[in-house]
C-alpha positions in Angstrom: -4.3 -15.4 5.0 -2.1 -14.4 2.0 -3.7 -12.5 -0.8 -0.7 -13.3 -3.1 1.6 -16.2 -3.0 4.6 -16.9 -5.2 6.1 -20.4 -5.1 9.4 -21.2 -6.8 8.8 -18.9 -9.7 10.9 -19.1 -12.8 10.2 -16.8 -15.7 11.9 -14.6 -18.2 12.0 -13.6 -21.9 14.6 -16.1 -23.3 13.7 -19.7 -22.6 17.4 -20.5 -22.0 18.0 -17.5 -19.6 15.4 -17.1 -16.8 15.4 -13.6 -15.3 13.5 -14.7 -12.1 14.9 -18.0 -10.8 13.2 -19.9 -7.9 11.7 -16.9 -6.1 9.1 -17.6 -3.3 7.2 -15.1 -1.0 3.8 -14.2 0.3 1.9 -10.9 0.5 -0.7 -10.6 3.3 -3.7 -8.4 3.6 -2.8 -4.8 4.4 1.0 -5.2 3.8 3.0 -2.6 1.9 5.8 -4.6 0.3 8.8 -3.1 -1.4 10.8 -5.0 -4.0 14.4 -3.7 -4.0 17.7 -4.6 -5.6 20.3 -3.4 -8.1 19.6 -2.7 -11.8 19.0 -5.9 -13.7 17.9 -7.8 -10.6 14.5 -8.7 -12.0 12.2 -6.3 -10.2 10.1 -5.2 -13.2 10.1 -8.7 -14.6 8.7 -10.0 -11.4 5.9 -7.5 -11.5 5.1 -8.4 -15.1 4.7 -12.0 -14.0 2.5 -11.0 -11.1 0.2 -9.2 -13.5 0.0 -12.1 -15.9 1.8 -10.2 -18.7 4.7 -12.7 -18.5 4.0 -16.4 -18.1 5.7 -18.5 -15.5 7.9 -21.3 -16.8 8.0 -23.1 -13.5 6.4 -22.5 -10.1 3.1 -20.8 -9.4 1.4 -17.5 -8.6 -1.7 -17.7 -6.5 -4.0 -14.8 -6.1 -6.8 -15.1 -3.5 -6.6 -18.9 -3.7 -6.7 -19.0 -7.5 -3.7 -19.8 -9.7 -3.1 -16.9 -12.0 -3.5 -19.0 -15.2 -7.0 -20.0 -14.1 -8.3 -16.4 -14.2 -9.3 -14.7 -17.4 -8.1 -11.1 -18.0 -11.2 -9.5 -16.6 -11.2 -11.6 -13.4 -7.5 -11.0 -12.9 -8.0 -7.2 -13.3 -10.6 -7.3 -10.6 -8.0 -8.7 -8.2 -4.8 -7.0 -9.3 -4.2 -3.5 -10.6 -0.9 -2.4 -12.1 0.7 1.1 -12.4 3.6 0.9 -14.8 6.7 3.0 -14.5 5.8 5.1 -17.5 2.3 5.9 -18.7 1.7 8.2 -21.6 -1.0 10.8 -21.2 -4.0 10.3 -23.5 -4.7 13.4 -25.6 -8.3 14.6 -25.1 -8.9 12.8 -21.8 -9.7 14.6 -18.6 -8.6 13.3 -15.2 -12.0 11.8 -14.6 -12.0 10.1 -18.0 -8.7 8.3 -17.2 -9.8 7.2 -13.8 -13.0 5.9 -15.3 -10.9 3.5 -17.4 -10.2 1.6 -14.2 -13.8 0.4 -14.3 -13.3 -1.5 -17.6 -13.0 -5.0 -15.9 -16.6 -4.5 -14.6 -18.2 -3.5 -17.9 -19.8 -5.9 -20.4 -19.1 -5.3 -24.0 -20.9 -2.2 -25.4 -22.2 -1.4 -21.9 -22.3 2.0 -20.4 -20.9 2.9 -17.0 -23.4 2.6 -14.2 -24.0 4.6 -11.1 -21.7 2.2 -9.1 -18.9 2.8 -11.6 -19.1 6.6 -11.2 -19.3 6.2 -7.4 -16.1 4.1 -7.5 -14.4 6.8 -9.6 -15.5 9.5 -7.2 -14.2 7.5 -4.2 -10.8 6.9 -5.9 -10.5 10.6 -6.8 -11.3 11.6 -3.2 -8.8 9.0 -1.8 -6.1 10.5 -3.9 -7.2 14.1 -3.0 -7.3 15.2 -6.7 -10.9 16.6 -6.7 -9.5 19.9 -7.9 -8.0 18.2 -11.0 -11.1 16.2 -12.0 -11.9 18.2 -15.1 -8.4 19.1 -16.1 -6.9 17.6 -19.3 -4.4 14.9 -18.6 -1.8 16.6 -20.8 -1.7 19.7 -18.5 -0.7 17.8 -15.3 2.7 17.8 -13.7 4.6 14.5 -13.2 3.5 14.3 -9.5 -0.1 15.0 -10.4 -0.2 12.5 -13.2 1.2 9.8 -10.9 -1.6 10.4 -8.5 -4.1 10.1 -11.3 -2.5 6.9 -12.5 -2.9 5.4 -9.0 -6.5 6.6 -8.8 -7.2 4.8 -12.1 -5.8 1.6 -10.6 -7.7 2.2 -7.3 -11.0 2.5 -9.2 -10.5 -1.2 -10.2 -11.1 -2.0 -6.5 -8.2 -4.6 -6.6 -7.1 -6.8 -3.7 -3.5 -6.1 -4.7 -2.1 -2.8 -6.1 1.2 -3.3 -8.0 3.4 -0.3 -8.9 6.7 -0.2 -10.8 9.0 2.6 -9.5 6.1 4.9 -8.4 8.6 7.5 -7.2 10.8 7.6 -10.3 11.1 11.0 -12.2 9.6 12.8 -9.1 11.3 15.3 -6.9 11.8 14.4 -3.2 8.7 16.3 -2.1 6.4 14.2 -4.4 8.4 11.0 -3.6 7.4 11.4 0.1 3.8 12.3 -0.8 3.4 9.2 -3.0 4.9 6.9 -0.4 2.7 8.3 2.4 -0.3 7.9 0.1 0.6 4.2 -0.6 1.1 3.5 3.1 -2.4 4.9 3.7 -3.9 2.9 0.8 -2.8 -0.4 2.4 -5.7 0.0 4.9 -8.0 -1.1 2.0 -5.7 -3.5 0.1 -2.2 -4.8 -0.2 0.4 -2.7 -2.0 3.5 -4.1 -3.8 6.0 -1.6 -5.3 9.5 -1.7 -6.7 12.0 0.9 -5.5 15.6 2.0 -6.3 15.9 4.0 -3.1 16.6 1.8 -0.1 16.1 4.6 2.4 12.7 5.4 1.0 11.6 1.8 0.9 12.9 1.2 4.4 11.0 4.1 5.8 7.6 3.4 4.3 7.3 -0.3 3.6 6.2 -2.9 6.1 8.2 -5.6 4.4 11.0 -5.7 1.9 12.0 -8.3 -0.7 15.7 -8.0 -1.8 16.6 -9.4 -5.2 19.9 -10.0 -7.0 20.2 -11.6 -10.4 16.7 -12.9 -10.2 17.2 -14.7 -6.9 15.9 -13.8 -3.4 18.6 -12.5 -1.1 16.4 -11.5 1.9 12.8 -11.0 2.8 11.2 -9.5 5.9 10.9 -6.4 8.0 13.1 -3.5 6.7 15.4 -3.7 9.7 16.0 -7.4 8.9 16.6 -6.8 5.2 18.6 -3.6 5.2 21.8 -4.9 6.9 25.5 -4.4 5.8 25.7 -8.1 5.0 22.6 -8.2 2.7 23.6 -4.9 1.0 27.0 -6.3 0.3 25.5 -9.5 -1.2 23.1 -7.6 -3.4 25.1 -4.4 -4.4 28.7 -5.3 -3.6 29.2 -2.0 -1.6 30.1 -1.7 2.1 27.8 0.3 4.2 27.1 1.0 7.9 23.4 0.9 8.8 22.0 3.3 11.3 18.5 4.1 12.5 16.7 7.4 11.7 16.5 9.2 15.1 13.0 10.4 14.3 11.4 7.3 12.8 13.6 4.7 14.5 13.7 2.8 11.1 16.8 1.6 9.3 18.7 3.8 7.0 22.0 3.1 5.3 25.1 5.2 5.2 27.8 4.6 2.6 31.3 4.1 3.9 34.1 6.1 2.2 
């Protein structure tokens, strides 16, 4: 059963110029889905629509059998968590304080956090292996450490779907691999959908890819089915030869001179 279903979605910022035009796909329980495509293809806009920050003009977004417009913000936040591309550290907050913000959808107005809330925060911190950072001020963290904390905050929401916009941007290659391995592990508890610029990275770690160009769907499926010379030409207008990584046996692309 799908946990997220998008049907003929049309959305954007200018009523006369849709950014996403007629896109349809499904995300199933336990999938790690990568959304890839050139700059301006609509990757971030699509994520904003999936979080309810951008309303659909046509089509539908269905989350756990509910249309997104039928859910209030609190109910939606219990089903979907979003990690944006850029998050500003909050001065005066520790790591634990920031992760605790993920419990906001479960709190009544003026209520204090319960034992269950702190248990969820403890679990999220342990899942991200950041116990040693728990009492550190957010402003003292490196980029890779802060990214882990941002994911822990989202995880504390206990969502069915975890959405991330460019989770590996601004990170060195070591942290890129660490974050992708972490996301692949997290899909054991929920579905993960993330945007990527790096096709090689997405091909290696994602179980499914969605390739966009100019807001339309070029290809969807297993990375080996999506990362082909024909599809890359359609999306990026560059010629490549695709080979398999000898260690992982997964597709990688090699630019032709």
